N, C-alpha and C positions, 0 to 999 in steps of 0.2 A: 505494501502501499504506497502511497507515492502526496505526500500533503504539498498544496501548492501555497505559497505565499507570495502574496502582490504587496508590493511598499512604493508608497509616495514620496519619495525624494524632492524635498524643499530645496530649491539653485542656492548655491554658497561663492561668490566673487574670491575670497582667499581659495588658496591654494590646501590641502592639509598637508599635515606632517608626514614625515614618513613613517613608518611602524602606524601597530595596529595603536589605537587610538580606545582608550578609560572611558565608559558612559554611565550617566548616574543610573542608568535599566539596567546595568547586565545585574546587575541581583533580583533574585525573584522577590518584592515589594510583599508586606505583610498587610490583610487586610486589619478592619475592626475597630470597633472605639466603644470604652468602658462607658454601658449604660448608664442612666441616672437609677441605679433601684431603688428608690423611696419617692420617683415623681406619681402622679397617682396614675395614668396613663400605664404605664409598667406593672403596675399593681393589680390593678386592672386586667389586660391583659392576660399578664400570668399565673391569675386567678382563675380564669374562662379557661386557657389552652389547657392547663392542670388538670379542670375538672372534663374537658373533652377526654384527653389522653386517656383516663383512668378509666374512663366509659369505654371506650377502644378496647384496652388492658381489660377490661372483666368479661365483654362478646365474644374476645381470643380465647378465653377461659373458659365459657361458655360453649364454643365451639370443636375447646377438647375434650370436651364430653362426650360427643359422636352420640350415641342417640339415647341418652338419658341413661339413668341409674336402673331401672329396669330391662335395658335392653344389653349393657351393661354386664349383671348379673346374670343376665342369660346366658351373653358368651364365655363368662367364668366359669358358667358350671359346666359348661360342654369341655372342659383341660385347657381351653384356648387362652391364648395372651391377647391380651388389646392389644388393639394397632402401634399405638406410640409404645407399649413395651416390648412388640416387636423391633420398633425400628433402636429404640434405645436398647436392645438383644444385639442387634446385627454392625450399630457402627462399632466404633474402635473407643476404648476406654475415656470418658473424661474431653470426647471430641465434641466437635460443634455439631449444631444440626442446625440445619439454612431452610427453614418450609418458606415453599410458596406458594399465593393463590388461597391463602388464607379461610378469605371473605364469600372464597366462589360459590353460589347459589344462597348468599344468603338474602333472604325476601325475597327470593326471586318468584315460589310458587304460591303466592298470594298465604296461605293458613297453612302452607303446606314445609315444614321445615328440612332441612336438608345438609345439617350443619358440615363445611368444610366440604360441601359438595360430594358428600359419601368416601370423599379419595385424601390422603394425605400424599403429597408431593415434597419433595425438596431434596437439599444436598448436603451428602453423608460420607464420612471417611473412613471409608472399611476393608480394613486390613493394608491400610497405609494409601488405600486409591479412592479419589473422590468416585464420587456415584453418587447416578440421580436414582431415587429411590419413589416409588410407588408402591402404595399399601389401601389395599380396599379396606374399606371400615363398615365391618358387617353388623355391627350396632345403627348402622343406621339404614334400616329398610334391605336389614339382612345383602349391606354388598351393593344391591344394585345398582343400575350405569342408568342416571338421570341423562338428560342433554346435556347439562351442567356438567356433572360427570366426565362425560369424554370429553366435551372442552377442555377440561384441567388437564388430562391423563395427557393430550396432543400439545399441551403446550408445555408438558414434563419432555416431552420428548423432545421438541424442537428447542429446547434449550440443552438437553443433551448433546441433541443434532452438534448444534454449534459451537457448542467447547467441547466436543470427542467427550463424555462423559462416560460410561458403561452404567447399563442400566439395570436396577434390579425391582423385581414386579415380586411384590408378596400379596397373591392370589389369594382370595376369599368374598366371592363374589357370586350372587344368584343370577347373573346375568342383566340385561336391560330390563329395565323398569317399565311394564310391560303397559298399563295403564299413557305411559306417555312415548310408549318404543316406538310410534310412528314422527319423533323430532328425533329418537338414539341412530336410525341406521339410514335417514334416505340417500346420503349422497359424498361426496369423494373426502367432505371437511368431517365427516363424523365415525359412527364406530366402528369402521370395514378403515376408516383411518391409521387404525392403532397398528393393524395387521404389517401392511404398507410400510409407516413407518419403520418397523422392529426388523422388518426385509431390507430395507436401504440402510439402516445402522447395520446390520449383520455386514450387509459389501462393503462398508466403511472400515470393518473391521472392530466396531464397538461392539462391546461385549453385552449379550442380553442374558440375565438371569433368573432364572424360575426354579422353586420346589416342592414337590409335593406331600403333604403328610400320608401319615398311615391312618391319619384318626376311623375310627368306626363310621361308618355312618351306612344308612339305609341302601340309597345310591352306589353302593361300591361297587354291583358288576358294571355299573351305568357308565362310569368315568372315574373310579377311588385310584389309591395309588398300585396298586397290587397289578390293576388292568393297566395301566398305562407303565409302568416298569416292567411288565412279563410280558407282554403282550403285544401294546401299541408300540409300545418304545418311542413316545413323545417325553415321559420322563427319563433323565439320567440316574436321579440317585431315589430315592425310599427315605421315606424320615418318619424317625416313631414318633413327634411329637414337634410343634413349635422351634423347643431349642434344640433340637437335633437338625430339623431342616438348616434354622441361623447360623446354628455351626459351620453344616458342611456350604452353606451359601458366601459364611467368611473363608470355607477356606477353597472354595470354587474361584474366589476376588485376588486371593495372593496366588492364585499359579496362574491368574493371568500372566502374567508379569510385566504389567502395566506399567507403562511412566507417562505420563501427561508432558505436553514439550508445549512449552512457552512462547509467543510470543511480546510480551511487552517486559520492558525490562522491573525490575524489581529491587523496590530500594527498603534502606527501614523508616519502620513506620512511626511515626510523633503525632503527638499530638496537638490539634490546637492551643492558640493562644486563649482562648477564651471557654470558659466551660459550656455546654452544652447546654442547661438547663435552661440558660438564660433567653436560649429561643423562646422560649412559654411566653416571657415579658415583650420582648421586640417582635414578634410574628402576632401574634393573640389569634382570638376568634372569630374578631369581626371584618369579614373579607372585600367591607369598605373604605377601609382604615388602608392608606399604601404605608410600607417600609422601604427602607434601603434593603433590598436583597445583598449587598455586599457585605451586610452585615449578616445574614443567614449562613454565607459562602464562609468566611472568618471562623464562621463555629464549625464549620465540618470539616473542610481542608488540614493535611497535614499541615503544623505549624503556621496555618493561617496564611500561608502563603499562595498567590496569585497571579499568573499573569497574565494581562489579562486585554485582548483585543476587539479592533473595530469600538473604539471607547467611543469615537466621537461619531460613528452613524449608529440609525437606527438605536435612540436613546430610552425605549422599554424595553430593551432587551438586554443583558450583560454576559458578554459572554467571554471562553478564557482557557485558561492549560492550569490544573492542579493535578497535585500527587493527594491522590485519596486512598486509605488504605494501603500504602505499599505501589498501587500501581499508578503509573504514570495516565492522566486521561486526558 
């Protein structure tokens, strides 16, 4: 990828001295000023935004509960780990899990609640390898696929393809949600697209990992672990339970001998010069009230450093280059 830089030069009558010259702009400028923490406006903004953020966190925690206590209890009674427990046992101990699209399906189907769209997606480190993890939540309508479930899974696969992340599918689903099946299967951007994406990723040597558990189910002869491990050949491993399946999955990922190639420069991270919680008082909850977006940037980027370009053009937009969490963007 080549970057194009256009410079407008100002004519100068004097001849330039020989050798390189130092300009005041050679060093990256630091943004940000100290706000008046005691002002009425700052206090009002802080209080309103803090309340909204707390509300956001409460809704996220509710979504994480999946289909509710009754569904969770039924799931556990069958000897299964909850979907988030499966993910916790799958990823490397103490490593982070970057969850995606938590609010998928939120208030989308009127009074029909579909927490997280019935599926959990995110990036986690498994046996030292960053992977895209896609886990059905069987506590939400038995893990059935709503239209938004399909869209969320397709988005996760798209991110995996763009970033060459091996995909791990923790499948526990009853298939399509029949009352809405007309919106699940219709065209190339719906359910069938997931299998197309799997084929494309396999052709690009991006691993796809699944595991079938050996739990006793009434439909064993129709599609249980024994059938797929002994007769159809669909499954590569037979797992005794959830813990065993996750152990086998970690082993498969470890044996991939996969190393992600980075096309960006990695630098040591650095905290901004200003605390992030000051954003509450700077931005506020009133969308009609303006604020200086550079003050926001100063509380996000490493060292509050920011190299702005096109500063004199289109003053409703701020553009520039900044180090952000070790990556140059």
